[in-house]
mmCIF file as gemmi writes it, N, C-alpha and C atoms, coordinates in Angstrom:
data_model
loop_
_atom_site.group_PDB
_atom_site.id
_atom_site.type_symbol
_atom_site.label_atom_id
_atom_site.label_alt_id
_atom_site.label_comp_id
_atom_site.label_asym_id
_atom_site.label_entity_id
_atom_site.label_seq_id
_atom_site.pdbx_PDB_ins_code
_atom_site.Cartn_x
_atom_site.Cartn_y
_atom_site.Cartn_z
_atom_site.occupancy
_atom_site.B_iso_or_equiv
_atom_site.pdbx_formal_charge
_atom_site.auth_seq_id
_atom_site.auth_asym_id
_atom_site.pdbx_PDB_model_num
ATOM 1 N N . UNK Axp A 1 ? 0.855 -1.183 0 1 0 ? 1 A 1
ATOM 2 C CA . UNK Axp A 1 ? 0 0 0 1 0 ? 1 A 1
ATOM 3 C C . UNK Axp A 1 ? 0.893 1.235 0 1 0 ? 1 A 1
ATOM 4 N N . UNK Axp A 2 ? 0.549 2.171 -0.83 1 0 ? 2 A 1
ATOM 5 C CA . UNK Axp A 2 ? 1.341 3.377 -0.974 1 0 ? 2 A 1
ATOM 6 C C . UNK Axp A 2 ? 0.657 4.528 -0.251 1 0 ? 2 A 1
ATOM 7 N N . UNK Axp A 3 ? 1.425 5.236 0.582 1 0 ? 3 A 1
ATOM 8 C CA . UNK Axp A 3 ? 0.894 6.411 1.263 1 0 ? 3 A 1
ATOM 9 C C . UNK Axp A 3 ? 1.13 7.629 0.385 1 0 ? 3 A 1
ATOM 10 N N . UNK Axp A 4 ? 0.054 8.193 -0.118 1 0 ? 4 A 1
ATOM 11 C CA . UNK Axp A 4 ? 0.168 9.368 -0.975 1 0 ? 4 A 1
ATOM 12 C C . UNK Axp A 4 ? -0.551 10.529 -0.324 1 0 ? 4 A 1
ATOM 13 N N . UNK Axp A 5 ? 0.121 11.646 -0.298 1 0 ? 5 A 1
ATOM 14 C CA . UNK Axp A 5 ? -0.479 12.854 0.244 1 0 ? 5 A 1
ATOM 15 C C . UNK Axp A 5 ? -1.198 13.574 -0.88 1 0 ? 5 A 1
ATOM 16 N N . UNK Axp A 6 ? -2.456 13.914 -0.626 1 0 ? 6 A 1
ATOM 17 C CA . UNK Axp A 6 ? -3.222 14.655 -1.621 1 0 ? 6 A 1
ATOM 18 C C . UNK Axp A 6 ? -2.941 16.132 -1.456 1 0 ? 6 A 1
ATOM 19 N N . UNK Axp A 7 ? -2.683 16.794 -2.559 1 0 ? 7 A 1
ATOM 20 C CA . UNK Axp A 7 ? -2.425 18.226 -2.541 1 0 ? 7 A 1
ATOM 21 C C . UNK Axp A 7 ? -3.569 18.937 -3.24 1 0 ? 7 A 1
ATOM 22 N N . UNK Axp A 8 ? -3.988 20.046 -2.67 1 0 ? 8 A 1
ATOM 23 C CA . UNK Axp A 8 ? -5.055 20.84 -3.248 1 0 ? 8 A 1
ATOM 24 C C . UNK Axp A 8 ? -4.544 22.249 -3.495 1 0 ? 8 A 1
ATOM 25 N N . UNK Axp A 9 ? -4.943 22.809 -4.61 1 0 ? 9 A 1
ATOM 26 C CA . UNK Axp A 9 ? -4.61 24.188 -4.911 1 0 ? 9 A 1
ATOM 27 C C . UNK Axp A 9 ? -5.648 25.064 -4.225 1 0 ? 9 A 1
ATOM 28 N N . UNK Axp A 10 ? -5.185 26.042 -3.459 1 0 ? 10 A 1
ATOM 29 C CA . UNK Axp A 10 ? -6.132 26.889 -2.745 1 0 ? 10 A 1
ATOM 30 C C . UNK Axp A 10 ? -6.689 27.982 -3.649 1 0 ? 10 A 1
ATOM 31 N N . UNK Axp A 11 ? -7.775 28.561 -3.217 1 0 ? 11 A 1
ATOM 32 C CA . UNK Axp A 11 ? -8.478 29.604 -3.955 1 0 ? 11 A 1
ATOM 33 C C . UNK Axp A 11 ? -7.859 30.952 -3.624 1 0 ? 11 A 1
ATOM 34 N N . UNK Axp A 12 ? -7.717 31.79 -4.635 1 0 ? 12 A 1
ATOM 35 C CA . UNK Axp A 12 ? -7.095 33.095 -4.427 1 0 ? 12 A 1
ATOM 36 C C . UNK Axp A 12 ? -8.078 34.237 -4.19 1 0 ? 12 A 1
ATOM 37 N N . UNK Axp A 13 ? -9.229 34.211 -4.827 1 0 ? 13 A 1
ATOM 38 C CA . UNK Axp A 13 ? -10.12 35.352 -4.723 1 0 ? 13 A 1
ATOM 39 C C . UNK Axp A 13 ? -11.521 35.007 -4.28 1 0 ? 13 A 1
ATOM 40 N N . UNK Axp A 14 ? -12.237 36.068 -3.896 1 0 ? 14 A 1
ATOM 41 C CA . UNK Axp A 14 ? -13.621 35.907 -3.451 1 0 ? 14 A 1
ATOM 42 C C . UNK Axp A 14 ? -14.506 35.363 -4.564 1 0 ? 14 A 1
ATOM 43 N N . UNK Axp A 15 ? -14.277 35.846 -5.78 1 0 ? 15 A 1
ATOM 44 C CA . UNK Axp A 15 ? -15.141 35.407 -6.884 1 0 ? 15 A 1
ATOM 45 C C . UNK Axp A 15 ? -14.958 33.918 -7.164 1 0 ? 15 A 1
ATOM 46 N N . UNK Axp A 16 ? -13.728 33.426 -7.083 1 0 ? 16 A 1
ATOM 47 C CA . UNK Axp A 16 ? -13.507 31.996 -7.295 1 0 ? 16 A 1
ATOM 48 C C . UNK Axp A 16 ? -14.125 31.185 -6.153 1 0 ? 16 A 1
ATOM 49 N N . UNK Axp A 17 ? -14.045 31.714 -4.931 1 0 ? 17 A 1
ATOM 50 C CA . UNK Axp A 17 ? -14.653 31.049 -3.782 1 0 ? 17 A 1
ATOM 51 C C . UNK Axp A 17 ? -16.166 30.954 -3.979 1 0 ? 17 A 1
ATOM 52 N N . UNK Axp A 18 ? -16.754 32.032 -4.452 1 0 ? 18 A 1
ATOM 53 C CA . UNK Axp A 18 ? -18.202 32.038 -4.67 1 0 ? 18 A 1
ATOM 54 C C . UNK Axp A 18 ? -18.589 31.057 -5.77 1 0 ? 18 A 1
ATOM 55 N N . UNK Axp A 19 ? -17.803 31.007 -6.842 1 0 ? 19 A 1
ATOM 56 C CA . UNK Axp A 19 ? -18.071 30.064 -7.93 1 0 ? 19 A 1
ATOM 57 C C . UNK Axp A 19 ? -18.03 28.626 -7.418 1 0 ? 19 A 1
ATOM 58 N N . UNK Axp A 20 ? -17.032 28.324 -6.608 1 0 ? 20 A 1
ATOM 59 C CA . UNK Axp A 20 ? -16.895 26.974 -6.068 1 0 ? 20 A 1
ATOM 60 C C . UNK Axp A 20 ? -18.07 26.644 -5.162 1 0 ? 20 A 1
ATOM 61 N N . UNK Axp A 21 ? -18.418 27.555 -4.263 1 0 ? 21 A 1
ATOM 62 C CA . UNK Axp A 21 ? -19.541 27.303 -3.355 1 0 ? 21 A 1
ATOM 63 C C . UNK Axp A 21 ? -20.845 27.127 -4.114 1 0 ? 21 A 1
ATOM 64 N N . UNK Axp A 22 ? -21.05 27.922 -5.148 1 0 ? 22 A 1
ATOM 65 C CA . UNK Axp A 22 ? -22.253 27.809 -5.962 1 0 ? 22 A 1
ATOM 66 C C . UNK Axp A 22 ? -22.308 26.456 -6.665 1 0 ? 22 A 1
ATOM 67 N N . UNK Axp A 23 ? -21.19 26.025 -7.19 1 0 ? 23 A 1
ATOM 68 C CA . UNK Axp A 23 ? -21.121 24.732 -7.862 1 0 ? 23 A 1
ATOM 69 C C . UNK Axp A 23 ? -21.361 23.579 -6.89 1 0 ? 23 A 1
ATOM 70 N N . UNK Axp A 24 ? -20.72 23.64 -5.722 1 0 ? 24 A 1
ATOM 71 C CA . UNK Axp A 24 ? -20.895 22.594 -4.712 1 0 ? 24 A 1
ATOM 72 C C . UNK Axp A 24 ? -22.348 22.569 -4.237 1 0 ? 24 A 1
ATOM 73 N N . UNK Axp A 25 ? -22.924 23.739 -3.99 1 0 ? 25 A 1
ATOM 74 C CA . UNK Axp A 25 ? -24.323 23.851 -3.574 1 0 ? 25 A 1
ATOM 75 C C . UNK Axp A 25 ? -25.236 23.175 -4.604 1 0 ? 25 A 1
ATOM 76 N N . UNK Axp A 26 ? -25.013 23.49 -5.882 1 0 ? 26 A 1
ATOM 77 C CA . UNK Axp A 26 ? -25.833 22.912 -6.951 1 0 ? 26 A 1
ATOM 78 C C . UNK Axp A 26 ? -25.692 21.392 -7.006 1 0 ? 26 A 1
ATOM 79 N N . UNK Axp A 27 ? -24.483 20.913 -6.849 1 0 ? 27 A 1
ATOM 80 C CA . UNK Axp A 27 ? -24.249 19.463 -6.866 1 0 ? 27 A 1
ATOM 81 C C . UNK Axp A 27 ? -24.981 18.779 -5.72 1 0 ? 27 A 1
ATOM 82 N N . UNK Axp A 28 ? -24.976 19.395 -4.556 1 0 ? 28 A 1
ATOM 83 C CA . UNK Axp A 28 ? -25.683 18.825 -3.406 1 0 ? 28 A 1
ATOM 84 C C . UNK Axp A 28 ? -27.187 18.793 -3.637 1 0 ? 28 A 1
ATOM 85 N N . UNK Axp A 29 ? -27.722 19.849 -4.245 1 0 ? 29 A 1
ATOM 86 C CA . UNK Axp A 29 ? -29.158 19.899 -4.55 1 0 ? 29 A 1
ATOM 87 C C . UNK Axp A 29 ? -29.526 18.792 -5.545 1 0 ? 29 A 1
ATOM 88 N N . UNK Axp A 30 ? -28.736 18.655 -6.602 1 0 ? 30 A 1
ATOM 89 C CA . UNK Axp A 30 ? -29.005 17.637 -7.624 1 0 ? 30 A 1
ATOM 90 C C . UNK Axp A 30 ? -29.034 16.237 -7.012 1 0 ? 30 A 1
ATOM 91 N N . UNK Axp A 31 ? -28.139 15.982 -6.081 1 0 ? 31 A 1
ATOM 92 C CA . UNK Axp A 31 ? -28.073 14.659 -5.462 1 0 ? 31 A 1
ATOM 93 C C . UNK Axp A 31 ? -29.095 14.476 -4.343 1 0 ? 31 A 1
ATOM 94 N N . UNK Axp A 32 ? -29.904 15.501 -4.053 1 0 ? 32 A 1
ATOM 95 C CA . UNK Axp A 32 ? -30.99 15.361 -3.094 1 0 ? 32 A 1
ATOM 96 C C . UNK Axp A 32 ? -30.626 15.664 -1.649 1 0 ? 32 A 1
ATOM 97 N N . UNK Axp A 33 ? -29.488 16.267 -1.426 1 0 ? 33 A 1
ATOM 98 C CA . UNK Axp A 33 ? -29.075 16.628 -0.067 1 0 ? 33 A 1
ATOM 99 C C . UNK Axp A 33 ? -29.572 18.02 0.293 1 0 ? 33 A 1
ATOM 100 N N . UNK Axp A 34 ? -29.625 18.303 1.597 1 0 ? 34 A 1
ATOM 101 C CA . UNK Axp A 34 ? -29.876 19.657 2.062 1 0 ? 34 A 1
ATOM 102 C C . UNK Axp A 34 ? -28.513 20.365 2.045 1 0 ? 34 A 1
ATOM 103 N N . UNK Axp A 35 ? -28.292 21.251 1.067 1 0 ? 35 A 1
ATOM 104 C CA . UNK Axp A 35 ? -26.951 21.82 0.883 1 0 ? 35 A 1
ATOM 105 C C . UNK Axp A 35 ? -26.456 22.651 2.066 1 0 ? 35 A 1
ATOM 106 N N . UNK Axp A 36 ? -27.354 23.356 2.728 1 0 ? 36 A 1
ATOM 107 C CA . UNK Axp A 36 ? -26.929 24.163 3.879 1 0 ? 36 A 1
ATOM 108 C C . UNK Axp A 36 ? -26.431 23.261 4.999 1 0 ? 36 A 1
ATOM 109 N N . UNK Axp A 37 ? -27.19 22.227 5.323 1 0 ? 37 A 1
ATOM 110 C CA . UNK Axp A 37 ? -26.765 21.304 6.38 1 0 ? 37 A 1
ATOM 111 C C . UNK Axp A 37 ? -25.443 20.631 6.034 1 0 ? 37 A 1
ATOM 112 N N . UNK Axp A 38 ? -25.289 20.213 4.786 1 0 ? 38 A 1
ATOM 113 C CA . UNK Axp A 38 ? -24.07 19.532 4.379 1 0 ? 38 A 1
ATOM 114 C C . UNK Axp A 38 ? -22.862 20.47 4.427 1 0 ? 38 A 1
ATOM 115 N N . UNK Axp A 39 ? -23.04 21.692 3.954 1 0 ? 39 A 1
ATOM 116 C CA . UNK Axp A 39 ? -21.927 22.657 3.977 1 0 ? 39 A 1
ATOM 117 C C . UNK Axp A 39 ? -21.546 23.042 5.401 1 0 ? 39 A 1
ATOM 118 N N . UNK Axp A 40 ? -22.532 23.235 6.259 1 0 ? 40 A 1
ATOM 119 C CA . UNK Axp A 40 ? -22.239 23.547 7.661 1 0 ? 40 A 1
ATOM 120 C C . UNK Axp A 40 ? -21.5 22.382 8.312 1 0 ? 40 A 1
ATOM 121 N N . UNK Axp A 41 ? -21.943 21.171 8.054 1 0 ? 41 A 1
ATOM 122 C CA . UNK Axp A 41 ? -21.26 20.002 8.591 1 0 ? 41 A 1
ATOM 123 C C . UNK Axp A 41 ? -19.814 19.944 8.15 1 0 ? 41 A 1
ATOM 124 N N . UNK Axp A 42 ? -19.58 20.232 6.875 1 0 ? 42 A 1
ATOM 125 C CA . UNK Axp A 42 ? -18.211 20.245 6.363 1 0 ? 42 A 1
ATOM 126 C C . UNK Axp A 42 ? -17.377 21.349 7.019 1 0 ? 42 A 1
ATOM 127 N N . UNK Axp A 43 ? -17.936 22.542 7.089 1 0 ? 43 A 1
ATOM 128 C CA . UNK Axp A 43 ? -17.191 23.672 7.648 1 0 ? 43 A 1
ATOM 129 C C . UNK Axp A 43 ? -16.818 23.413 9.108 1 0 ? 43 A 1
ATOM 130 N N . UNK Axp A 44 ? -17.744 22.869 9.87 1 0 ? 44 A 1
ATOM 131 C CA . UNK Axp A 44 ? -17.478 22.624 11.29 1 0 ? 44 A 1
ATOM 132 C C . UNK Axp A 44 ? -16.501 21.47 11.518 1 0 ? 44 A 1
ATOM 133 N N . UNK Axp A 45 ? -16.575 20.45 10.705 1 0 ? 45 A 1
ATOM 134 C CA . UNK Axp A 45 ? -15.784 19.245 10.962 1 0 ? 45 A 1
ATOM 135 C C . UNK Axp A 45 ? -14.557 19.088 10.059 1 0 ? 45 A 1
ATOM 136 N N . UNK Axp A 46 ? -14.563 19.769 8.929 1 0 ? 46 A 1
ATOM 137 C CA . UNK Axp A 46 ? -13.558 19.608 7.868 1 0 ? 46 A 1
ATOM 138 C C . UNK Axp A 46 ? -13.549 18.167 7.323 1 0 ? 46 A 1
ATOM 139 N N . UNK Axp A 47 ? -14.668 17.492 7.477 1 0 ? 47 A 1
ATOM 140 C CA . UNK Axp A 47 ? -14.819 16.131 6.963 1 0 ? 47 A 1
ATOM 141 C C . UNK Axp A 47 ? -15.409 16.219 5.557 1 0 ? 47 A 1
ATOM 142 N N . UNK Axp A 48 ? -14.626 15.936 4.534 1 0 ? 48 A 1
ATOM 143 C CA . UNK Axp A 48 ? -15.112 16.107 3.163 1 0 ? 48 A 1
ATOM 144 C C . UNK Axp A 48 ? -16.227 15.146 2.763 1 0 ? 48 A 1
ATOM 145 N N . UNK Axp A 49 ? -16.497 14.129 3.58 1 0 ? 49 A 1
ATOM 146 C CA . UNK Axp A 49 ? -17.576 13.208 3.218 1 0 ? 49 A 1
ATOM 147 C C . UNK Axp A 49 ? -18.955 13.854 3.345 1 0 ? 49 A 1
ATOM 148 N N . UNK Axp A 50 ? -19.034 15.032 3.92 1 0 ? 50 A 1
ATOM 149 C CA . UNK Axp A 50 ? -20.296 15.778 3.922 1 0 ? 50 A 1
ATOM 150 C C . UNK Axp A 50 ? -20.647 16.264 2.511 1 0 ? 50 A 1
ATOM 151 N N . UNK Axp A 51 ? -19.659 16.296 1.64 1 0 ? 51 A 1
ATOM 152 C CA . UNK Axp A 51 ? -19.839 16.824 0.291 1 0 ? 51 A 1
ATOM 153 C C . UNK Axp A 51 ? -19.798 15.669 -0.713 1 0 ? 51 A 1
ATOM 154 N N . UNK Axp A 52 ? -20.743 15.662 -1.626 1 0 ? 52 A 1
ATOM 155 C CA . UNK Axp A 52 ? -20.815 14.624 -2.644 1 0 ? 52 A 1
ATOM 156 C C . UNK Axp A 52 ? -19.628 14.695 -3.605 1 0 ? 52 A 1
ATOM 157 N N . UNK Axp A 53 ? -19.301 13.563 -4.209 1 0 ? 53 A 1
ATOM 158 C CA . UNK Axp A 53 ? -18.273 13.532 -5.249 1 0 ? 53 A 1
ATOM 159 C C . UNK Axp A 53 ? -18.827 13.971 -6.607 1 0 ? 53 A 1
ATOM 160 N N . UNK Axp A 54 ? -20.134 14.06 -6.708 1 0 ? 54 A 1
ATOM 161 C CA . UNK Axp A 54 ? -20.784 14.426 -7.962 1 0 ? 54 A 1
ATOM 162 C C . UNK Axp A 54 ? -20.214 15.745 -8.489 1 0 ? 54 A 1
ATOM 163 N N . UNK Axp A 55 ? -19.876 15.784 -9.765 1 0 ? 55 A 1
ATOM 164 C CA . UNK Axp A 55 ? -19.296 16.971 -10.417 1 0 ? 55 A 1
ATOM 165 C C . UNK Axp A 55 ? -18.021 17.466 -9.732 1 0 ? 55 A 1
ATOM 166 N N . UNK Axp A 56 ? -17.275 16.568 -9.109 1 0 ? 56 A 1
ATOM 167 C CA . UNK Axp A 56 ? -16.028 16.917 -8.409 1 0 ? 56 A 1
ATOM 168 C C . UNK Axp A 56 ? -16.246 17.92 -7.276 1 0 ? 56 A 1
ATOM 169 N N . UNK Axp A 57 ? -17.437 17.932 -6.702 1 0 ? 57 A 1
ATOM 170 C CA . UNK Axp A 57 ? -17.752 18.906 -5.651 1 0 ? 57 A 1
ATOM 171 C C . UNK Axp A 57 ? -16.836 18.753 -4.441 1 0 ? 57 A 1
ATOM 172 N N . UNK Axp A 58 ? -16.521 17.54 -4.074 1 0 ? 58 A 1
ATOM 173 C CA . UNK Axp A 58 ? -15.663 17.311 -2.902 1 0 ? 58 A 1
ATOM 174 C C . UNK Axp A 58 ? -14.26 17.86 -3.144 1 0 ? 58 A 1
ATOM 175 N N . UNK Axp A 59 ? -13.75 17.619 -4.319 1 0 ? 59 A 1
ATOM 176 C CA . UNK Axp A 59 ? -12.417 18.13 -4.658 1 0 ? 59 A 1
ATOM 177 C C . UNK Axp A 59 ? -12.425 19.663 -4.694 1 0 ? 59 A 1
ATOM 178 N N . UNK Axp A 60 ? -13.491 20.232 -5.219 1 0 ? 60 A 1
ATOM 179 C CA . UNK Axp A 60 ? -13.589 21.699 -5.289 1 0 ? 60 A 1
ATOM 180 C C . UNK Axp A 60 ? -13.638 22.326 -3.894 1 0 ? 60 A 1
ATOM 181 N N . UNK Axp A 61 ? -14.461 21.777 -3.001 1 0 ? 61 A 1
ATOM 182 C CA . UNK Axp A 61 ? -14.625 22.384 -1.679 1 0 ? 61 A 1
ATOM 183 C C . UNK Axp A 61 ? -13.315 22.34 -0.892 1 0 ? 61 A 1
ATOM 184 N N . UNK Axp A 62 ? -12.499 21.344 -1.157 1 0 ? 62 A 1
ATOM 185 C CA . UNK Axp A 62 ? -11.216 21.235 -0.454 1 0 ? 62 A 1
ATOM 186 C C . UNK Axp A 62 ? -10.224 22.305 -0.889 1 0 ? 62 A 1
ATOM 187 N N . UNK Axp A 63 ? -10.507 23.004 -1.973 1 0 ? 63 A 1
ATOM 188 C CA . UNK Axp A 63 ? -9.638 24.095 -2.426 1 0 ? 63 A 1
ATOM 189 C C . UNK Axp A 63 ? -9.856 25.377 -1.623 1 0 ? 63 A 1
ATOM 190 N N . UNK Axp A 64 ? -10.976 25.446 -0.912 1 0 ? 64 A 1
ATOM 191 C CA . UNK Axp A 64 ? -11.291 26.649 -0.143 1 0 ? 64 A 1
ATOM 192 C C . UNK Axp A 64 ? -10.738 26.52 1.265 1 0 ? 64 A 1
ATOM 193 N N . UNK Axp A 65 ? -10 27.517 1.695 1 0 ? 65 A 1
ATOM 194 C CA . UNK Axp A 65 ? -9.508 27.555 3.073 1 0 ? 65 A 1
ATOM 195 C C . UNK Axp A 65 ? -10.699 27.882 3.979 1 0 ? 65 A 1
ATOM 196 N N . UNK Axp A 66 ? -10.982 27.005 4.93 1 0 ? 66 A 1
ATOM 197 C CA . UNK Axp A 66 ? -12.168 27.184 5.781 1 0 ? 66 A 1
ATOM 198 C C . UNK Axp A 66 ? -12.116 28.462 6.592 1 0 ? 66 A 1
ATOM 199 N N . UNK Axp A 67 ? -10.944 28.85 7.08 1 0 ? 67 A 1
ATOM 200 C CA . UNK Axp A 67 ? -10.827 30.084 7.856 1 0 ? 67 A 1
ATOM 201 C C . UNK Axp A 67 ? -11.187 31.295 7 1 0 ? 67 A 1
ATOM 202 N N . UNK Axp A 68 ? -10.681 31.321 5.777 1 0 ? 68 A 1
ATOM 203 C CA . UNK Axp A 68 ? -11.008 32.434 4.875 1 0 ? 68 A 1
ATOM 204 C C . UNK Axp A 68 ? -12.494 32.439 4.536 1 0 ? 68 A 1
ATOM 205 N N . UNK Axp A 69 ? -13.052 31.26 4.336 1 0 ? 69 A 1
ATOM 206 C CA . UNK Axp A 69 ? -14.479 31.164 4.046 1 0 ? 69 A 1
ATOM 207 C C . UNK Axp A 69 ? -15.309 31.713 5.203 1 0 ? 69 A 1
ATOM 208 N N . UNK Axp A 70 ? -14.971 31.324 6.414 1 0 ? 70 A 1
ATOM 209 C CA . UNK Axp A 70 ? -15.701 31.822 7.585 1 0 ? 70 A 1
ATOM 210 C C . UNK Axp A 70 ? -15.556 33.329 7.729 1 0 ? 70 A 1
ATOM 211 N N . UNK Axp A 71 ? -14.365 33.85 7.47 1 0 ? 71 A 1
ATOM 212 C CA . UNK Axp A 71 ? -14.16 35.301 7.534 1 0 ? 71 A 1
ATOM 213 C C . UNK Axp A 71 ? -15.049 36.02 6.534 1 0 ? 71 A 1
ATOM 214 N N . UNK Axp A 72 ? -15.07 35.525 5.307 1 0 ? 72 A 1
ATOM 215 C CA . UNK Axp A 72 ? -15.894 36.149 4.269 1 0 ? 72 A 1
ATOM 216 C C . UNK Axp A 72 ? -17.379 36.051 4.581 1 0 ? 72 A 1
ATOM 217 N N . UNK Axp A 73 ? -17.794 34.918 5.106 1 0 ? 73 A 1
ATOM 218 C CA . UNK Axp A 73 ? -19.21 34.753 5.468 1 0 ? 73 A 1
ATOM 219 C C . UNK Axp A 73 ? -19.604 35.716 6.584 1 0 ? 73 A 1
ATOM 220 N N . UNK Axp A 74 ? -18.751 35.862 7.578 1 0 ? 74 A 1
ATOM 221 C CA . UNK Axp A 74 ? -19.043 36.763 8.685 1 0 ? 74 A 1
ATOM 222 C C . UNK Axp A 74 ? -19.069 38.208 8.226 1 0 ? 74 A 1
ATOM 223 N N . UNK Axp A 75 ? -18.113 38.586 7.391 1 0 ? 75 A 1
ATOM 224 C CA . UNK Axp A 75 ? -18.098 39.953 6.845 1 0 ? 75 A 1
ATOM 225 C C . UNK Axp A 75 ? -19.372 40.233 6.053 1 0 ? 75 A 1
ATOM 226 N N . UNK Axp A 76 ? -19.747 39.284 5.213 1 0 ? 76 A 1
ATOM 227 C CA . UNK Axp A 76 ? -20.942 39.449 4.388 1 0 ? 76 A 1
ATOM 228 C C . UNK Axp A 76 ? -22.185 39.554 5.259 1 0 ? 76 A 1
ATOM 229 N N . UNK Axp A 77 ? -22.275 38.726 6.274 1 0 ? 77 A 1
ATOM 230 C CA . UNK Axp A 77 ? -23.427 38.731 7.18 1 0 ? 77 A 1
ATOM 231 C C . UNK Axp A 77 ? -23.541 40.055 7.921 1 0 ? 77 A 1
ATOM 232 N N . UNK Axp A 78 ? -22.43 40.57 8.412 1 0 ? 78 A 1
ATOM 233 C CA . UNK Axp A 78 ? -22.444 41.811 9.176 1 0 ? 78 A 1
ATOM 234 C C . UNK Axp A 78 ? -22.636 43.048 8.318 1 0 ? 78 A 1
ATOM 235 N N . UNK Axp A 79 ? -22.234 42.983 7.049 1 0 ? 79 A 1
ATOM 236 C CA . UNK Axp A 79 ? -22.388 44.123 6.14 1 0 ? 79 A 1
ATOM 237 C C . UNK Axp A 79 ? -23.835 44.308 5.707 1 0 ? 79 A 1
ATOM 238 N N . UNK Axp A 80 ? -24.647 43.268 5.794 1 0 ? 80 A 1
ATOM 239 C CA . UNK Axp A 80 ? -26.024 43.36 5.292 1 0 ? 80 A 1
ATOM 240 C C . UNK Axp A 80 ? -27.012 43.628 6.385 1 0 ? 80 A 1
């Protein structure tokens, strides 16, 4: 058995983060999941199994730094 470390390219901008979240959200809806519950579960636990593999959603969500995502969500929430 070979131990391989998976590497993910992180997201650089807010617009790319939003595109990824929108895509992951859509994939979760298509597969019949409650996307808000699944995304919250992922954010709190960092367990990627909360996210479906459909349309590479799991791989995409792993590109987002959770700390940056939480910062952006909090800023957006407080600005509105």
